[in-house]
PARO-274029 format. One line per 3 residues: number of its first residue (from 1); their letters; for each residue x, y, z of N, C-alpha, C, O. Coordinates in Angstrom, 2 decimals. Last residue first. Example, Ala and Ser with C-alpha at 12.3 -4.5 7.8 and 13.67 -1.06 7.14 Angstrom:
2> sa> 12.85:-2.25:7.08:13.67:-1.06:7.14:12.90:0.03:7.87:13.41:1.14:8.04  13.19:-5.69:7.80:12.30:-4.50:7.80:13.20:-3.30:7.80:14.24:-3.32:8.46 $
// end
This chain:
243> gee> -34.49:-7.18:-25.79:-33.59:-8.34:-26.35:-34.50:-9.55:-26.48:-34.05:-10.61:-26.90  -36.41:-5.38:-24.29:-36.10:-5.55:-25.71:-34.95:-6.75:-26.71:-34.81:-6.95:-27.92  -35.60:-6.72:-21.59:-36.89:-6.12:-22.32:-36.67:-6.50:-24.17:-36.78:-7.49:-24.89 $
240> dal> -33.13:-5.69:-21.29:-33.47:-7.00:-21.86:-35.09:-7.60:-22.45:-35.50:-8.43:-23.27  -33.45:-3.17:-21.39:-31.98:-3.52:-22.59:-32.88:-5.17:-23.03:-33.18:-5.68:-24.11  -34.61:-2.50:-19.36:-35.13:-2.23:-20.87:-34.79:-2.80:-21.62:-35.46:-3.13:-22.60 $
237> rrm> -32.91:-3.04:-17.35:-34.54:-3.95:-17.94:-34.81:-3.78:-18.88:-35.29:-4.69:-19.57  -30.99:-1.82:-17.51:-30.48:-3.01:-18.13:-32.01:-3.65:-18.08:-32.26:-4.67:-18.72  -32.02:0.65:-17.42:-31.52:0.51:-18.19:-31.47:-0.64:-18.75:-31.72:-0.87:-19.93 $
234> raa> -32.37:0.05:-14.45:-33.39:0.57:-15.45:-32.80:0.50:-16.63:-33.69:-0.14:-17.19  -29.80:-0.40:-13.84:-30.00:-1.46:-13.42:-31.90:-1.12:-14.45:-32.47:-2.06:-15.01  -29.47:2.98:-13.84:-28.09:1.93:-14.83:-28.93:0.27:-14.81:-28.68:-0.38:-15.83 $
231> vrn> -30.73:4.02:-12.76:-31.00:3.87:-13.68:-30.40:3.29:-14.33:-30.72:3.01:-15.48  -30.06:3.23:-9.71:-31.23:2.95:-10.48:-31.09:3.04:-11.77:-31.34:1.94:-12.27  -26.86:4.06:-9.83:-27.31:2.79:-9.88:-28.41:2.66:-10.78:-28.35:2.27:-11.95 $
228> eai> -27.55:7.09:-9.54:-26.89:6.27:-11.43:-26.77:4.71:-11.05:-26.56:4.00:-12.03  -28.88:6.82:-7.02:-29.54:7.50:-8.21:-29.37:6.37:-9.14:-30.05:5.41:-9.50  -26.78:5.76:-5.06:-27.66:5.26:-5.90:-28.28:5.66:-6.92:-28.32:4.88:-7.88 $
225> iar> -24.67:8.14:-6.39:-24.14:6.70:-6.79:-25.47:5.94:-6.21:-25.57:5.01:-7.02  -25.96:10.48:-4.60:-25.78:10.88:-6.33:-25.62:9.05:-7.41:-26.11:8.76:-8.51  -26.01:9.53:-2.70:-27.17:9.34:-2.64:-27.18:9.24:-4.70:-27.77:8.60:-5.57 $
222> mrm> -23.58:9.47:-1.79:-23.68:7.66:-1.64:-25.51:8.09:-2.73:-26.10:7.20:-3.34  -22.81:11.96:-2.42:-21.85:11.47:-2.81:-22.50:9.45:-3.03:-22.16:8.57:-3.83  -24.59:13.03:-0.23:-24.81:13.35:-1.09:-24.25:12.54:-1.92:-25.16:12.03:-2.56 $
219> lvi> -23.28:11.55:2.31:-23.83:11.49:2.13:-25.06:12.09:0.04:-25.96:11.47:-0.52  -20.32:12.88:1.84:-20.67:11.73:1.97:-22.20:11.36:1.04:-22.37:11.07:-0.14  -21.78:15.80:2.70:-20.32:15.09:1.17:-20.26:13.92:0.97:-20.11:13.64:-0.22 $
216> agf> -22.19:15.54:4.82:-23.35:16.32:4.41:-22.22:15.59:2.66:-22.64:14.84:1.78  -19.39:14.86:6.10:-20.47:14.17:6.56:-21.59:14.48:5.32:-21.90:13.43:4.76  -17.62:17.44:5.87:-17.74:16.38:5.18:-18.69:14.62:4.93:-18.65:13.73:4.08 $
213> lls> -19.77:18.81:7.44:-19.40:18.49:5.78:-19.04:18.29:5.39:-19.29:18.49:4.20  -18.94:18.14:10.12:-20.43:18.07:9.54:-20.50:18.17:7.77:-21.31:17.55:7.07  -16.62:18.60:9.75:-16.80:17.24:10.43:-18.22:17.22:9.31:-18.46:16.62:8.26 $
210> fgl> -16.39:21.24:9.48:-16.13:20.35:8.25:-16.19:19.50:8.85:-15.15:19.00:8.41  -17.65:21.81:11.95:-18.04:22.88:10.81:-17.25:21.33:9.51:-18.02:20.63:8.86  -15.45:20.60:14.17:-17.23:19.61:14.18:-17.26:20.81:12.97:-16.03:20.86:12.96 $
207> ltl> -13.38:22.37:13.34:-13.28:20.84:13.92:-14.66:20.62:13.49:-14.87:20.45:12.28  -14.25:24.81:13.80:-13.90:24.86:12.39:-13.75:22.71:12.27:-14.01:22.01:11.29  -15.16:24.77:16.22:-15.77:25.31:15.70:-15.60:25.25:14.58:-16.58:25.56:13.90 $
204> glp> -11.98:23.66:17.67:-13.34:23.15:17.82:-15.03:23.68:17.30:-16.02:23.16:17.81  -10.94:26.15:17.22:-10.75:25.41:16.01:-11.74:24.21:16.77:-12.48:23.83:15.86  -11.79:27.85:18.77:-12.71:28.64:17.02:-11.98:27.40:16.83:-12.40:27.12:15.70 $
201> wll> -10.26:27.77:21.63:-11.89:27.38:20.80:-12.80:27.96:19.53:-13.97:28.33:19.41  -7.81:27.84:21.32:-8.20:26.57:21.12:-9.69:26.68:20.41:-10.18:26.18:19.40  -6.55:30.21:21.98:-6.74:29.95:20.80:-7.04:28.19:20.29:-6.64:27.57:19.31 $
198> agd> -6.98:30.34:24.89:-7.43:31.35:23.85:-7.72:31.13:22.37:-8.65:31.58:21.70  -6.34:27.98:25.95:-7.54:27.79:25.67:-8.22:29.23:24.58:-9.24:29.30:23.89  -2.78:26.96:23.95:-4.02:28.08:25.40:-5.01:27.99:24.79:-5.08:27.93:23.57 $
195> iss> -2.34:23.49:23.29:-2.99:24.80:23.21:-3.34:25.39:24.01:-4.09:24.94:24.88  -2.08:20.70:24.81:-0.95:21.96:24.79:-0.79:23.40:24.25:0.11:24.22:24.42  -4.87:19.35:26.50:-4.52:20.37:24.82:-3.45:20.86:25.59:-3.59:21.35:26.71 $
192> ggl> -5.43:16.36:27.90:-5.44:17.40:27.50:-4.89:18.39:26.50:-4.38:17.84:25.52  -5.18:13.07:27.88:-4.78:14.17:28.57:-5.49:15.63:28.82:-6.03:15.91:29.89  -6.40:12.71:25.24:-6.95:12.44:26.46:-7.00:12.89:27.10:-8.05:13.38:27.54 $
189> tis> -4.47:15.55:22.88:-4.85:14.36:23.29:-5.20:14.00:24.68:-4.60:14.65:25.55  -2.97:18.12:21.32:-4.73:18.00:21.39:-4.79:16.19:22.10:-5.49:15.56:21.31  -0.34:17.64:20.09:-1.27:19.05:20.93:-1.92:18.57:21.49:-1.50:18.45:22.64 $
186> pgq> 2.25:15.87:19.68:0.73:15.75:19.89:0.15:16.58:20.12:-0.34:16.06:21.12  4.96:18.46:18.63:4.62:17.34:19.20:2.72:17.26:18.82:2.04:18.03:18.13  5.68:19.17:15.36:5.46:19.56:16.29:4.81:18.39:16.91:4.24:17.51:16.27 $
183> hls> 8.12:17.89:12.61:6.22:18.21:13.20:6.78:18.77:14.48:7.98:18.86:14.73  10.71:16.75:12.46:10.35:18.25:12.73:9.22:19.06:12.76:9.12:20.29:12.86  11.37:14.03:15.01:10.29:14.53:14.28:10.12:16.57:14.25:9.76:17.38:15.11 $
180> nww> 12.49:10.80:15.45:12.65:12.04:16.00:11.95:13.42:14.64:12.29:13.40:13.46  8.88:8.88:16.66:10.53:9.28:15.47:10.77:10.66:16.05:10.04:11.41:16.70  6.94:8.62:18.15:8.19:7.23:17.80:9.45:8.08:17.08:10.65:7.84:17.06 $
177> vvs> 5.64:10.95:18.04:5.87:10.16:19.71:7.49:9.48:18.59:8.64:9.90:18.48  4.75:12.02:15.54:5.68:12.20:15.89:5.98:11.89:16.91:6.96:12.58:17.20  3.76:8.96:14.87:4.70:8.71:14.30:5.32:10.36:14.66:6.47:10.45:14.21 $
174> rni> 0.74:8.37:15.74:1.63:7.77:17.15:3.43:8.18:15.77:4.30:7.35:16.02  -0.66:8.91:13.89:-1.31:9.33:14.98:0.17:9.50:15.94:0.53:10.46:16.61  0.23:7.34:11.75:0.05:8.87:11.67:0.02:9.33:12.84:0.72:10.33:12.99 $
171> ipi> 0.21:4.47:12.24:1.55:5.25:12.00:1.33:6.69:12.01:2.33:7.36:12.29  -2.94:4.37:12.89:-1.78:4.63:14.12:-0.47:5.19:13.40:-0.01:6.25:13.81  -2.49:4.87:9.46:-3.49:5.44:10.70:-3.13:5.53:11.74:-2.82:6.67:12.07 $
168> nva> -2.34:2.63:8.79:-0.91:3.56:8.36:-1.83:4.70:9.08:-1.16:5.73:8.97  -3.90:0.05:8.60:-2.39:0.24:9.49:-1.71:1.65:9.11:-0.48:1.71:9.17  -5.51:0.32:7.12:-6.41:1.13:8.29:-4.85:0.76:8.85:-4.64:1.47:9.84 $
165> gvv> -5.20:-1.15:5.14:-4.45:0.46:4.22:-4.41:1.11:5.45:-3.73:2.14:5.56  -6.41:-3.08:5.11:-5.22:-3.51:5.09:-4.67:-1.59:5.75:-3.92:-1.22:6.64  -8.87:-1.81:4.31:-9.20:-2.83:5.71:-7.36:-3.18:6.48:-7.06:-3.41:7.65 $
162> ayi> -8.48:-1.64:1.64:-9.54:-0.11:2.58:-8.54:-0.95:3.61:-7.35:-0.61:3.60  -7.83:-4.00:0.33:-7.02:-2.65:0.58:-6.94:-1.92:1.53:-5.97:-1.52:2.17  -10.32:-5.60:1.27:-9.51:-6.16:2.22:-8.30:-4.76:1.73:-7.74:-4.33:2.73 $
159> aag> -11.98:-4.23:-0.36:-12.62:-4.49:0.91:-11.26:-4.34:1.33:-10.87:-3.25:1.74  -10.75:-4.74:-3.14:-10.79:-3.68:-2.88:-11.43:-3.32:-1.21:-11.35:-2.15:-0.85  -11.02:-7.53:-3.10:-9.95:-7.07:-3.30:-9.49:-5.13:-3.23:-8.41:-4.54:-3.27 $
156> rsl> -13.46:-8.21:-3.01:-12.96:-8.15:-2.28:-11.82:-8.62:-1.73:-11.49:-9.37:-0.81  -15.47:-5.55:-4.64:-14.97:-6.29:-4.57:-14.07:-6.86:-3.90:-13.19:-6.00:-3.90  -18.13:-4.08:-2.40:-17.30:-3.57:-2.79:-16.26:-5.30:-3.66:-16.53:-6.29:-2.99 $
153> sgg> -22.13:-3.55:-4.18:-20.78:-4.40:-3.38:-19.09:-3.92:-3.57:-18.72:-3.46:-4.65  -22.70:-2.04:-6.67:-23.25:-2.17:-5.51:-21.63:-2.00:-4.54:-20.72:-1.20:-4.32  -22.48:-0.55:-9.57:-21.79:0.47:-8.60:-22.50:-0.12:-7.13:-22.89:0.74:-6.33 $
150> grq> -22.33:-3.17:-10.89:-23.54:-2.27:-10.57:-23.89:-1.15:-9.65:-24.96:-0.84:-9.13  -19.90:-4.24:-11.27:-20.75:-5.04:-10.53:-22.16:-4.08:-9.63:-22.69:-4.17:-8.53  -19.22:-3.12:-13.99:-19.58:-4.41:-13.27:-20.05:-4.79:-12.44:-20.77:-5.79:-12.58 $
147> ade> -19.59:-0.28:-13.15:-19.82:-0.77:-14.05:-19.77:-2.45:-14.18:-20.82:-2.83:-14.70  -18.14:0.26:-10.50:-19.59:0.57:-11.10:-20.32:0.48:-12.21:-21.44:0.97:-12.37  -15.38:-1.16:-11.16:-16.19:-1.20:-10.38:-17.33:-0.92:-10.54:-17.97:-1.93:-10.80 $
144> gat> -13.51:0.60:-12.00:-14.30:-0.10:-12.76:-15.31:-0.30:-12.53:-16.27:0.08:-13.20  -12.42:2.07:-9.81:-12.73:2.95:-10.73:-14.11:2.24:-11.71:-15.16:2.77:-12.06  -11.05:0.73:-7.64:-12.22:0.97:-7.56:-13.63:1.27:-8.66:-14.84:1.04:-8.63 $
141> lai> -8.48:1.46:-8.31:-8.77:-0.16:-8.05:-10.53:-0.23:-7.92:-11.13:-1.29:-8.12  -8.34:4.81:-7.63:-8.01:4.01:-9.29:-8.35:1.72:-9.16:-8.34:0.98:-10.14  -9.32:4.80:-5.40:-10.26:5.07:-6.38:-9.95:4.14:-7.29:-10.57:3.16:-7.73 $
138> fga> -7.16:3.67:-3.63:-8.32:2.81:-3.89:-9.35:2.88:-4.71:-10.14:1.98:-4.99  -5.14:5.00:-5.04:-4.77:3.72:-5.14:-6.49:2.99:-5.01:-7.00:2.18:-5.78  -5.59:7.60:-3.55:-5.72:7.05:-4.96:-5.64:5.71:-5.26:-6.53:5.43:-6.07 $
135> ylf> -5.18:6.52:-0.49:-6.55:6.73:-1.25:-6.97:6.90:-2.59:-8.09:6.62:-3.02  -2.88:5.88:-0.71:-3.53:4.91:-0.46:-4.77:5.65:-1.07:-5.26:5.28:-2.13  -1.62:8.12:-1.03:-0.71:7.03:-2.19:-2.33:6.57:-2.06:-3.08:6.76:-3.02 $
132> llv> -2.43:9.34:1.47:-3.07:10.69:-0.42:-2.78:9.45:-1.40:-3.40:9.43:-2.47  -0.98:8.26:2.74:-2.29:8.21:2.85:-3.18:8.84:1.42:-4.21:8.67:0.77  1.04:9.44:2.38:1.18:7.84:2.00:-0.80:7.60:2.49:-1.49:6.58:2.39 $
129> lms> 1.24:11.72:3.44:1.43:11.25:1.77:0.86:10.18:0.99:0.46:9.97:-0.16  1.61:11.10:5.86:0.20:11.98:5.50:0.08:11.16:3.97:-0.76:10.37:3.53  4.21:9.80:5.87:3.24:8.89:6.50:1.60:9.95:6.25:0.53:9.41:6.51 $
126> tmr> 5.55:12.26:6.27:5.61:11.06:4.87:4.15:10.57:5.18:3.12:11.04:4.68  4.82:13.81:7.89:4.46:14.03:6.54:4.62:12.76:5.92:3.82:12.29:5.10  5.66:11.92:10.51:4.46:12.46:10.08:3.78:12.93:8.56:2.67:12.60:8.13 $
123> gdw> 8.96:11.10:10.21:7.68:9.84:9.75:5.90:11.09:9.74:5.10:10.88:8.83  9.78:13.72:6.84:10.18:13.09:8.44:8.70:12.18:8.58:7.73:12.23:7.83  11.24:15.58:4.95:10.81:13.74:4.92:10.81:13.15:6.45:11.60:12.38:7.01 $
120> eww> 9.35:18.26:4.13:10.83:17.70:4.98:10.37:15.93:5.35:9.38:15.41:5.87  8.34:21.69:2.11:8.87:19.28:2.82:10.12:19.25:3.52:11.22:19.80:3.54  9.64:24.01:2.60:7.77:23.19:1.98:8.36:21.93:1.99:9.27:21.95:1.16 $
117> tgw> 11.50:25.44:5.32:11.04:24.62:3.97:10.10:23.99:3.91:9.59:23.39:4.86  11.39:26.84:7.83:12.27:27.12:6.54:12.70:26.65:5.52:13.68:26.96:4.85  9.76:26.00:9.76:11.37:25.53:9.75:12.17:25.45:8.35:13.01:24.68:7.87 $
114> tpk> 7.94:28.63:8.80:8.24:27.61:10.62:9.17:27.15:10.61:9.94:27.65:11.44  7.43:29.12:6.14:8.25:30.43:7.89:8.96:29.85:9.13:9.84:30.16:9.93  6.89:26.18:5.36:8.14:27.42:5.54:8.36:28.33:5.38:9.28:28.73:4.66 $
111> gwi> 4.91:25.49:7.30:6.41:24.85:7.56:7.17:25.53:6.93:8.24:25.77:7.47  2.26:25.98:6.24:2.81:26.41:7.85:4.33:26.27:7.59:4.92:27.34:7.77  2.59:24.91:3.91:2.15:26.70:4.24:2.86:27.37:4.97:3.56:28.38:4.91 $
108> sgt> 2.67:22.51:4.15:4.03:22.73:3.32:3.58:24.59:3.82:4.51:25.36:4.02  0.53:22.45:5.47:1.04:21.93:6.49:2.24:22.47:5.36:3.03:23.09:6.07  -1.35:22.95:3.13:-1.87:23.39:4.58:-0.30:23.43:5.37:0.02:24.51:5.87 $
105> ilc> -0.80:21.03:2.12:-0.93:21.89:1.78:-1.04:22.82:1.99:-0.88:23.73:1.18  -1.58:18.52:3.55:-0.75:18.34:3.02:0.09:19.42:2.30:1.23:19.20:1.89  -4.74:18.52:3.32:-3.97:19.01:4.84:-2.25:18.89:4.48:-1.59:19.30:5.43 $
102> lat> -5.39:18.36:0.91:-5.70:20.18:1.59:-4.26:20.19:3.15:-3.48:20.99:3.67  -5.03:16.18:0.75:-4.32:17.12:0.44:-4.20:18.08:0.80:-3.18:18.72:1.03  -6.89:14.95:2.36:-5.52:15.16:2.47:-4.41:15.70:2.35:-3.38:15.82:3.02 $
99> fmm> -9.27:15.78:1.34:-8.72:16.38:2.74:-7.31:16.33:2.79:-6.57:17.26:3.12  -9.24:14.55:-0.82:-9.35:15.73:-1.17:-9.23:16.72:0.61:-9.16:17.93:0.83  -9.32:11.97:0.38:-8.39:12.68:0.10:-8.30:13.95:-0.17:-7.30:14.56:0.21 $
96> gpv> -12.15:12.55:1.11:-11.42:11.96:2.16:-9.75:12.56:1.66:-9.09:13.35:2.34  -14.12:12.51:-1.14:-13.58:13.88:0.18:-12.17:13.36:0.77:-11.18:14.09:0.74  -13.52:9.97:-2.34:-12.65:11.29:-2.83:-12.83:12.14:-1.57:-11.83:12.49:-0.94 $
93> ava> -14.49:8.11:-0.04:-13.02:8.20:-1.04:-12.68:10.02:-1.36:-11.97:10.88:-0.84  -16.71:8.11:0.21:-15.97:8.44:1.14:-15.26:9.24:0.80:-15.15:10.45:0.99  -18.41:6.56:-1.80:-18.21:7.59:-1.43:-17.21:8.94:-0.84:-17.03:10.10:-1.20 $
90> raa> -17.39:4.04:-1.32:-16.49:5.19:-2.45:-17.03:6.58:-2.26:-16.37:7.59:-2.47  -17.66:3.30:1.26:-16.57:3.73:0.91:-16.50:4.42:-0.47:-15.65:5.27:-0.71  -20.75:3.30:0.39:-20.35:4.38:1.44:-18.87:4.16:1.43:-18.46:5.29:1.69 $
87> igs> -21.02:1.46:-1.26:-21.39:2.75:-2.00:-20.95:3.93:-1.01:-20.80:5.11:-1.33  -20.44:-0.62:0.26:-19.56:-0.46:-0.73:-20.10:0.67:-1.96:-19.75:0.74:-3.14  -22.81:-0.63:2.28:-21.39:-0.42:2.55:-20.44:-0.51:1.36:-19.29:-0.41:1.80 $
84> lph> -25.08:-1.48:1.56:-24.85:0.16:1.46:-23.56:0.26:1.90:-23.12:1.41:1.90  -25.51:-4.01:2.29:-25.52:-2.99:0.70:-24.73:-2.02:-0.07:-24.19:-1.77:-1.15  -22.77:-6.05:3.63:-23.56:-5.09:3.63:-24.15:-4.00:2.24:-23.44:-3.39:1.44 $
81> rwv> -21.62:-7.91:4.02:-21.97:-7.95:3.33:-23.20:-7.30:2.43:-23.95:-7.54:1.49  -20.53:-8.74:7.09:-21.94:-8.80:6.72:-22.09:-8.91:5.12:-22.66:-9.93:4.74  -17.62:-9.23:6.20:-18.17:-9.61:7.81:-19.91:-9.92:6.95:-20.30:-10.95:6.41 $
78> lqv> -16.87:-6.77:3.68:-16.41:-8.77:3.98:-16.62:-9.84:5.08:-16.10:-10.96:5.08  -18.37:-4.86:4.94:-18.60:-5.43:3.36:-18.23:-6.96:3.23:-18.88:-7.94:2.88  -17.21:-4.38:7.43:-18.28:-4.34:6.85:-19.07:-5.31:5.43:-19.99:-6.11:5.25 $
75> lga> -14.03:-3.90:6.22:-15.04:-4.86:6.67:-16.12:-5.19:6.93:-16.34:-6.39:6.75  -15.44:-1.12:4.51:-14.41:-2.21:3.66:-15.15:-3.65:4.80:-16.20:-4.26:4.57  -16.46:0.57:6.16:-17.55:0.02:5.45:-16.59:-1.41:4.83:-17.07:-2.54:4.75 $
72> ial> -14.00:0.60:8.20:-14.63:0.68:8.78:-15.61:-0.03:7.35:-15.56:-1.26:7.36  -12.62:2.09:5.88:-12.09:0.72:6.46:-13.35:0.08:7.27:-13.68:-1.04:6.89  -13.33:4.40:5.75:-13.43:3.63:4.54:-13.14:1.91:5.01:-13.47:0.86:4.46 $
69> stw> -12.86:5.69:8.01:-14.52:4.99:8.16:-14.83:3.96:6.39:-15.77:3.27:5.98  -10.19:5.78:7.93:-10.92:5.05:9.10:-12.35:4.76:8.99:-12.97:3.89:9.61  -10.16:7.58:6.65:-10.15:5.95:5.89:-10.10:5.27:7.02:-9.94:4.05:6.98 $
66> ggm> -11.70:9.77:7.26:-12.31:9.26:5.94:-11.30:7.82:5.96:-11.72:6.91:5.24  -9.75:10.25:9.08:-11.23:9.46:9.64:-11.71:9.23:8.41:-12.36:8.18:8.43  -7.57:11.27:8.15:-7.89:9.66:8.90:-8.99:9.05:9.56:-9.20:8.03:10.21 $
63> glw> -8.71:13.75:6.78:-8.27:12.80:5.42:-7.94:11.15:6.72:-8.07:10.03:6.22  -10.17:14.78:9.54:-11.02:14.15:7.65:-9.80:13.00:7.27:-9.88:11.78:7.40  -7.06:15.57:10.13:-8.55:14.65:11.15:-9.17:13.96:10.49:-9.07:12.73:10.52 $
60> aap> -6.09:17.13:8.30:-5.91:16.27:8.83:-6.62:15.31:9.68:-6.41:14.10:9.58  -8.32:19.55:8.83:-8.15:18.70:7.42:-6.80:17.26:7.65:-6.91:16.38:6.80  -8.83:20.10:11.25:-9.65:19.85:10.37:-9.29:19.04:9.61:-9.73:17.90:9.56 $
57> vhv> -5.75:21.11:11.39:-6.17:20.27:11.45:-7.58:19.65:11.32:-7.49:18.42:11.27  -5.81:23.79:8.66:-4.76:22.37:8.42:-5.42:21.64:9.56:-6.24:21.00:8.89  -7.24:25.63:10.02:-7.77:23.93:8.68:-6.96:23.57:8.40:-7.14:22.66:7.59 $
54> yli> -6.73:26.07:11.77:-7.73:26.50:11.82:-8.21:25.69:10.63:-9.33:25.24:10.40  -3.92:26.51:11.54:-4.47:25.71:12.03:-5.73:25.11:12.23:-5.92:24.00:12.71  -3.00:28.93:10.57:-3.12:28.21:9.67:-4.05:27.24:10.04:-4.95:26.94:9.25 $
51> rat> -2.26:30.89:12.53:-3.38:30.69:12.57:-3.98:29.51:11.22:-5.18:29.33:11.00  0.46:30.47:12.64:-0.17:29.52:13.29:-1.16:29.74:12.90:-1.62:28.63:12.62  2.15:32.69:11.62:1.18:31.85:10.72:0.28:30.53:10.95:-0.33:29.82:10.15 $
48> egq> 1.77:34.66:13.72:0.29:34.90:12.98:0.33:33.38:11.88:-0.68:32.88:11.39  3.63:32.82:16.08:2.93:34.70:15.36:1.19:34.04:14.95:0.21:33.45:15.41  4.91:31.03:16.78:4.79:31.02:15.46:4.08:31.92:15.03:3.80:32.04:13.83 $
45> kyd> 4.86:31.64:19.92:6.40:31.25:19.22:6.20:31.15:17.25:7.19:31.20:16.52  2.13:32.95:20.76:3.26:33.40:21.17:5.06:32.75:20.04:6.01:33.43:19.66  0.37:33.55:17.97:1.08:32.16:18.97:2.14:33.27:19.18:2.73:34.05:18.44 $
42> gpv> -1.99:36.14:17.64:-0.99:35.05:17.36:-0.62:33.45:18.57:-1.16:32.78:19.44  -5.44:35.64:19.71:-3.78:36.23:19.43:-3.16:35.67:18.66:-3.45:34.48:18.61  -8.57:35.95:18.10:-7.43:35.72:19.06:-6.40:36.15:18.56:-6.20:36.78:17.52 $
39> mtl> -9.73:37.63:15.95:-10.39:37.82:17.46:-9.71:36.64:18.08:-10.52:36.14:18.85  -9.39:36.92:13.08:-9.26:38.34:14.04:-9.85:38.54:15.61:-10.31:39.55:16.15  -9.14:34.51:12.54:-8.48:35.07:11.76:-8.06:36.68:12.60:-7.00:37.31:12.69 $
36> gav> -10.68:32.71:14.68:-9.56:32.31:14.51:-8.39:33.42:14.03:-7.27:33.53:14.53  -13.68:33.61:13.87:-12.71:34.34:15.14:-11.40:33.87:15.25:-10.72:34.59:15.97  -13.65:33.55:11.16:-13.61:34.50:11.46:-12.91:34.85:12.60:-12.04:35.71:12.74 $
33> cgi> -13.17:30.71:11.03:-12.88:31.25:10.84:-12.54:32.26:11.26:-11.42:32.38:11.75  -15.22:29.99:13.20:-14.67:29.48:13.55:-13.24:30.25:12.60:-12.23:30.41:13.28  -17.75:31.32:11.47:-17.22:31.86:12.68:-16.11:31.34:12.75:-15.34:32.18:12.29 $
30> lil> -17.35:29.05:8.77:-16.83:30.41:8.85:-16.92:31.03:10.57:-15.77:31.21:10.94  -17.83:26.85:9.87:-16.32:26.89:9.61:-16.35:28.34:9.71:-15.63:28.93:10.51  -20.69:27.14:10.28:-19.40:26.88:12.30:-18.14:26.85:11.50:-17.14:26.80:12.22 $
27> llg> -21.74:27.39:8.30:-21.74:28.14:9.51:-20.44:28.06:10.64:-19.70:28.71:11.38  -21.25:25.18:7.61:-20.63:25.94:6.35:-20.68:26.89:7.64:-19.57:27.20:8.08  -22.78:23.37:8.84:-21.64:23.03:8.98:-20.98:24.61:8.21:-19.88:24.89:8.69 $
24> lgt> -25.17:23.65:8.47:-24.48:23.78:9.63:-23.08:24.04:10.07:-22.49:24.57:11.02  -25.47:23.06:5.95:-25.83:24.89:6.56:-24.75:24.77:7.55:-23.73:25.46:7.60  -25.13:20.31:5.84:-24.35:21.25:4.06:-24.89:22.75:5.61:-23.83:23.22:6.04 $
21> lwp> -27.12:19.13:7.57:-25.10:19.23:7.49:-24.38:20.34:6.70:-23.36:21.00:6.93  -28.70:20.22:6.42:-28.84:20.34:7.38:-27.52:20.64:7.97:-26.99:21.60:8.52  -29.00:18.80:3.75:-28.93:20.69:3.80:-28.66:20.77:5.19:-28.15:21.89:5.29 $
18> tlp> -29.32:16.04:4.67:-28.08:16.30:4.30:-27.68:17.71:4.41:-26.60:18.08:4.88  -31.38:15.21:5.94:-30.34:15.23:6.60:-29.15:16.26:6.10:-28.39:16.97:6.75  -33.69:14.49:4.04:-33.39:15.66:4.57:-32.19:15.91:5.90:-32.32:16.83:6.71 $
15> rai> -32.05:12.44:2.53:-32.24:13.42:1.71:-32.59:14.81:3.05:-31.95:15.86:3.06  -31.27:10.23:5.04:-30.08:11.01:4.17:-30.83:11.76:3.56:-30.30:12.76:4.05  -33.56:9.30:5.38:-32.90:10.36:6.63:-31.68:10.74:5.58:-31.36:11.93:5.60 $
12> alf> -34.58:8.15:2.62:-36.12:9.21:4.14:-34.73:9.29:4.79:-34.92:10.13:3.91  -32.46:6.76:1.60:-32.68:8.40:1.35:-33.44:8.76:2.72:-33.01:9.47:3.64  -32.73:4.60:3.83:-31.50:4.80:3.82:-31.79:6.35:3.22:-31.49:7.27:3.98 $
9> rtp> -35.02:3.41:2.19:-35.01:3.44:3.89:-33.73:4.62:4.50:-33.90:5.34:5.49  -33.91:2.92:-0.01:-34.92:3.75:0.43:-35.30:4.27:1.41:-35.81:5.38:1.57  -32.53:0.73:0.50:-31.80:2.32:-0.01:-33.02:3.89:0.24:-32.97:5.09:0.50 $
6> nay> -31.95:-1.42:3.21:-32.44:-0.74:1.82:-32.79:0.36:1.36:-33.53:1.02:2.09  -30.45:-1.33:4.79:-29.44:-1.98:3.86:-30.44:-1.38:2.69:-30.05:-0.97:1.59  -31.81:-0.12:7.34:-30.82:0.77:6.49:-30.09:0.25:5.31:-29.26:0.95:4.74 $
3> ahm> -31.37:-2.06:9.60:-32.63:-1.81:8.83:-32.57:-0.65:8.08:-33.61:-0.01:8.25  -28.63:-3.33:9.90:-29.74:-3.89:8.30:-30.56:-3.05:7.61:-30.78:-2.88:6.41  -28.23:-1.80:11.93:-27.53:-1.54:11.29:-29.03:-2.70:9.39:-29.79:-2.48:8.44 $
// end
C-alpha cells in the first residue's frame, strides 16, 4: 500500500487505467441497458416498471460502496496516515453522493406505480436518505481543508466522521429484514437470487459497468486533486522566494 504513497507512482498507473475503465464501463452499461429494455421480458408482478432496476440497483450498490471506500480511506488516514487516503476520500465523496441521489430518484420513480406513492418513510428509504445527508456533511466538512491542509490528509475529525458514518451501511443492508417495510426484501444474497435468471444477466452487466465507471471517476478526481496540490505547492514556493 505504501508503495503508492508517492503520487508519481500512483499516477503512472492511474493515467493509463482511467480511459480503460471509462470505455469498458460505458460499453457494459450500454449493453446491459439495451438488453434490459429490449431483450428480457417484463417482471410478472411489476411489469415494465421493474426495468428501472438496471440503474437503481447499481446506484444503490455504489452509494453504499462509495461510503465504505470513504470509511476505509478515513481509517487508513487515522492509523497509517497514508498520503493518498485523504485525496481518495475527497475523490469518492462527490460521485458517491451522486449515485446515492440517483438511487433515491429512481426508487421514487419505481415506487409511484408499484406502491402508489413517491416516498414512504420506511427503513430502507430513510436510511438511504441518511446516507445522502452523510455525504453532504462530509463534503461540507472537508470543503475548507484543501486550502488549509494543502488538499492532502484529512483532518482527524473528518476521518472519524467517515469511519463512524459507516455504521449506516449495515443498517441500509438489513433494514428490509429488521423492519416491516414497503420496500421489497433482499433480492440478491450470498445464498442466491430471487430474480429470475432471464432478468438477472443484464443487471450483472450494468452493475459491473457502473462500478468500472465509478472507479474511473474516482481516479480522474484523484488526478485532478493531485494536480491542484502541485500547482498550489508551486505557487507557495514562488511566493516564499519572492518574499
